[in-house]
N, C-alpha and C positions, 0 to 999 in steps of 0.2 A: 503495500497500499505506500501511496504518496504523500501521504498526511504531512506536513511538517511540524512536528511533535520538537518544538523547539523548548527546551528542559534548561529556560533563562531563567536564575533565581533572580527574582526582583531582592533591592533592599528588603526589610522588614522596617525599617522604624517607617511612623507614619510619615505621612506628605505629608508638609506642611501649608497652606494656601495652596499655590497652585502645582508644588512638587518644580519649581521651573528654576533658575537658573541663577544664582544672585545677579544683579541689575536688568533681569529683565523683567518684567507685565508684573509679578508674583509681587515684586520688593514695592510698587509703587500702590501708591490711594489705589484704591479699588471701589467702588458704588457697592453697597451695602445696607438690604432690608432687617430687619425686627421679624426676625419667620411669624412670629405672633401678628401681624399686622395683616397680614397674607389671609387668615382665620376664614375672615367671611370668604372668599372666591373656593376655599374647599366646602363651605357650608351650602351654602349657589348649588352647585355643581349635584351633590347631594340632593338638593329641594330637585332639581331639573330634572335626574334622572330618577325620582318617583315619580314626576309628572309624564315623563317619556314611558314610562310601565306603567302608571295609568292607562295612559292613550293604546296601549297594547293592547291592555286586559278588557277594554271596553269594545275595540275594533273584533270584527269577525274572525274564527280562526282560522292559519292555514300553515295546514302543518306541513311541516317540513319536508321535503321530497324525500320519498324513499333513496338510497345508496346506489340503487341501481339506472334510477331518471338521466332523462337526456337535459345537454342546458336550454334556454327558451333562446335558443339560434337557428340558423339553418344550415345545414348538413354542411354547406359552401363553406359556411365562416366558421362551421366549427372544424373543417380542414383546412384552414388556413390558421384561422386561430394555432392548433397543433404544430403548426409548421414554422411558428414563429416563434412558438413560446413549447417545448416540445412537453412540458410538464404543466402545461396549461389542465389537459384531466385530472389528474391526478390533485392541483390546484382547488377546482369546483367540486372538485371529490368530496376534499376535509371543508372547504365551504360548508356544506351541506349538512357536516355533521355539525358544525357548530352554529348553525343555523347564519350565515354570511351569505353578502351583505343581508342585514336584520333591514326588515322594513320601517317606515315612516321615514325615511329621512330624504333630502329635499334632491331636487334636481338641480339649484343650484348654490351658492356660498356667500354667504355677505362676511368677507376680515376686515374688522377692528381693533386697530392699533393703537393702542397709549402708552406714547412714551414717559416712561415712569425714572429715567436718571440719566448718566453718560460718568466716562468715564475717561481718560487716557485710551484706555482699552476699547471699547464697546458701547456701544449706544443700547440702553433696554426696554424693551416693549413690552408690556401685557398687551396678550392675542387674543381676540377672540372669534369665532368663527360658528357662527349660526348654523347647522345642520340636520339639525329635526326643529319642527315649531315649537318644541318645548327645551331640544336642550343646545347646549354651546360645547362645543373643543374648548378647551381653555387654556394657556403656556405663555409662560414666558420666550419669545421672538430677540437674540441678541445678536446685532451686528458689527462687525470689526471695526474698528477708525482707524485709518478712516476708510470708510465705505466708499468704493468705486464700482454704484451701480452701469451698467449697460444699459444704453440707449435705451427707450424705447418709440417705440414708430410714433406714438405721441408727443413724443418728447418731454413725458410729465413721470414723475416716481409716483404714485398716487400715495394716499398714506392709508388707502380701504377702497375698497369695490367688490362688484360684486362681478363672479366668474361661472361662467359655468366648466365640467369636465371638459368639454371636447371642443375651449377655446383657448388652447393652451399656447402663450408668445413666448418661443426659446430666442433667444438671440444672435445676430448671426455669426457665421463659426470666424469671422474675423476679430469681433470681440467675445467669444467667449473668454478668452484669457485675462479680462477683466469683471467676469460673471464669478458670485461666491460656490463653493460647492457649500448643499447643506446637510449639516448633521441632527439626527431627530436624536439626540440625549433622553434616555428612560430613568427616570426612578423608578424606585424598587418598592415591597410593600409599607405603610404607614408613612412612606413617603410624599413628597411634592415635589414642583420643582423651584421653588423658593428655597428649599432642605440641602436641594441637593447645587443650591449654586451659589449661596454667601454662605460669610462667618466659618471659610474652608470645609463647606460640603461636606461635614463628616466623613462617613468610610465611603464616602462618596466621592471624594475628590478633588481630583480635576476631570470628572464625568462632565461637567458642563462646558467650566472655563476652559477648558484644559485644549477643547476645539474653536474654541474663542480665541486663544491665542495662537494655534494656525493660521487663522485668518480665515475660519470658516463662520461662517452664519450660520448659527445650531437655533433651534426649534423643541424646547421644553417641555411637552404636553401635560395635564393632571391626569392622573388616573384617578378612580375611586376608593378611598380607604380608610381605614381605621385611622386619623393618622397621630403620627407623631409628636411631641408637644401640643397642642391641640388636647389631647385625650384627657391631660394634667390640669386643665381648662376650660371645660366647661360645654365641647362642641359636641352639636347634639347628634351627629352621626354614633350612629350603630356600635360598638365591636363586629357582631356579625353582621355586616352592611352587605359586602362581598355576598354572602351564602344566603341572605335576606333576597336580592334583586337577579341574581342569579335563579334560585330556584323558583320564580314566578317569572322570568322569560323563558327556560326552559319549558314552561308547559304553552308556550305560544310561536312556539318553533325556533325559537336562537337564542344565548345565551348575553351573558355579560360581555365576557370576550369578543364575541363578532362586534356587539354593541361602539366598546371602548377600539377596538384595532378602525374600524369603519371611523371614529372617530378621528384618530391618528391621519387612516388616508386621505376623508375627506378635507381636513386640513393643508395637507399635501397636494389635494388637487387644486385650494385656491392662496398656496404660498409660492407653490411654481408657477402659478405669473406676475409672478414680482421682478422687476427686470432688474434687480440686483443678484440675482440667481440664477443658477445654473442648471435646469432639467436635469442634463445629463453625470451627473456628480453629486448624488442624493445618497446617505450613507444608513445604518440606525446604529445606535446604541446601548444597553441596560445594563441595572446594576440588579443583581436578585432577579423577582420581582420582572423587574424592568428587562431581563435578559431573554427572562421568556416570553415575554410583552415582543420584545426585539425578533425574535426566534418566530412566531406569531404572524406581528407585522411582515418584516419581508418573507413567510412562505409564502405568502398570499397578496402581495403588494410587487410583479416584479420592476418600480422603477426605482425601489431598493438596491443600487446596485452593487452595494459591499455592507458586509453585519458583523458585528461584535456581542455575543453574549458573555458579558462577565459573573459567574460564581452562581451559573442557574444552567447549569447541562447533565442534569442528573432527573432521572423518572422519578416521576411523582409516586408510583406503588413501590418506590426501594422501602425493605425492611428497613424498623425504626431502629436497629442498632446499627445503619448505615448513614441515618437520614434525619437528622433531627428535625421535628417537626412539629412548629409552635400550631394549637389549636384553632389560629385565621389563617394559618397557611394549606389545613387540611377538609375545610369542612365544604359547603360547596363554596363554586367560586375558585377556584385555583386550573390552572392551565395544565388541564392533566388530560386532555381528550387527542393530545400522540403525545409518542414518545419526542425529547428533542431529537434523538438520530431521524426518525421519522420525517421532522419536521425541516434538519438540514436538505432532507431527500428532496423537497421542495422548494429550496433555497440554494439546493444547486443547478445551472455551473456556474454562481454567485459565487464572490468569496466571502467566505465564511472567519473570524476569528474568533475561537472559542481561549478565556479566560477562568483561570483556576488558582483558591489560595489552597496551599495544600496545609495547612493549619485551621481553613474553613473550617467552624464548626456547626455550620446551619447543612451545608452542600459539600459532604467529604469528600475528599481526593480520589478516592480507589473507586468507587461504583460512577463518578465521573470519568476517571481516566477508561471505566468502560463501555460505555455511551459514545466517547469522542472514538474509541475504537469502531464501534459499528457505525456511524458515521463517516468518518475516514473509509467504508467499505462501500458506500453509499454516494459516496462522491466519487470513489474510484469506479463503481460499474454504472455510473451516469456520466462519465465524459469530464470529470470536475476535475481531476489529479493534477495535484500544487497547489489547489485553490482552499485546502482547507489546512488553518492552525490551530496550532494549540500551542497555549503558552502557561508552565504554571509557573506563580511568584512563590517565596515564602512569606505568606500572610495568612491573614483570615478574609473573614464576608466581608471585601474591599474592593474599587476599583485603582486600575495602576491603569495612569493615560497613558503612555509613551506607546507601549507597542501597538496599542488600538489604534492611533495617530500614523506611525510608520504603515503600519496594513494597510489604512484608506487611502495612504497618499500613495503607495507602493499599487492597491490594484486602481489606482483611478491612475497614476501611469500609464499602466499598461493593457487600458481602454484597445 
């Protein structure tokens, strides 16, 4: 097998700020936020999700198609899709398994950006995209300084607008060099964009700001969890929020995973209209639960040209002796519809990096290595030899940016 097993043991010490060299942006004054000040955005998402679920419960029931059913396209269209994307049939089959795409999403999306701060490294925006009548995708959209957006045909760079999936503008090849890659940086369980970005990022370290330091735009979307910090300050979000919503949604032919993946891909539909972004250079990275969401999203959306999953490459069904499983990670709502190796097969032949800490107490290294070996076999069989890399580091349940940023840069250069 030609998987690149990079037995590169990174320093076990905590990465301070962005883990950057002295004199780089990490040593400069950065825009910061009080993490509790953004609690209202997490509560709003919980309220909006409740409204969306109720809307599906009041709508006529549309049972999920059976595994053997065909897609809603003409045979010639299906044949063309398979020729362009050999994994399209398997991707559609996995989508049906989780009820993707979920019902009720709009055919066009309103993107709203609110500039909240800036520093010598980046400009920070709160981003909202209306994706259903009830529900918005929320996140941080961060653009490095100085941004050099490509020229839009209108000559303007709109702060907001309404876009459809089928009206994509891409900069001409001559201006592509001034367009920015987009990295989707996904937080994990109990997290949120602000936690992964500000005040050092905790165990996320440089997950968000490290990508910005590379000169890339970053979208950090918010997923629905029982949030750390907020749970000690009176949040109304219940501890079993994911289990409650996932159970109700699966009774109506979809799932919480399908809804949240679609929220991310709908945001991608809108963001890729931005003239400063290069739609041909999109990557996604996530830690822990965010690593699992990276696998799900990249498996379902081939626009994500490279992916990196950190501390998230074990089977949810792994015995407890090998998988430390807090209750909130084992109830309904977990991403256990397919193994990581199976999801890797759907991502193949696009580049995929898997990162794991040898001392991770939650997702232990031995079952991770076994799952990586299975994924390597899938890449070998499906023509992706050399495009799967595995990096181990001397640490725990945490993110290390440098191997990921190097991997994305190599992946884009090899296109």
